[in-house]
N, C-alpha and C positions, 0 to 999 in steps of 0.2 A: 184256094186263093192264088191268083197269078202274081208274079213279081218280076222285077227287072234285076234281081240281085246278081245273077250270073253275068249279065252284060255290064253292069256297073263295076263289078269286080274285075272283069277282063279289061275294061277301059283303063284301069289303074295298074294293070299288070300284076295283080295279086293272085296268088293261088288260093284254093279253098283253105289251106292251112294258115296262110297269112291273115285272111279275114277272120278265121276262127280265133286266132291269137288276139287280134284286136278286139273281138267281141267277148273273149273269155268263155268260149264254148268249144265243143269238139268239132273237128273237121266233118264228122258224120252229121252233125246238126246242120252245118252250113249246106252240105249236100242235100239233106232232106228238105230244107227250106227251098233251095233252088229248084228242086224237082217237084215241088208241090206236095210232097208226102207229109209235111209237117208245117203247121202254121205257128209262127213264133208267138210267144207271150207278148203282151203289150209292152212291158219294160224292155224286152229284147228288140222289139220292133222300133222303139224309140232309140235304142243304142245304134241299131243299123242306120236309121235315118240320120242320126248325129254324125256318124262316121263318114257318110257320103254327103253331108251338108244339104240334105233334102228333107222334105216332109214325108211322113209315112205314106200319105196318099200318092206321092210321086213314085214310090217304090212298089207298093202293094195295091193290087186292084182285085175287086171281087171276081171270083171265077164263075164260070157257068155251071 
């Protein structure tokens, strides 16, 4: 799954640790999601969308 998480995070000046704390997950989890090594659970995807004020579909796209 592709995502815009790294770009959205950078636009806000947040580190991976900053976002991880907001999401209540580890920094390693944020890194794994950003690099496409891990797809978030649906509840986590909703938390991510809520933090950025976007829909899940605006952040995550199906990968090839």
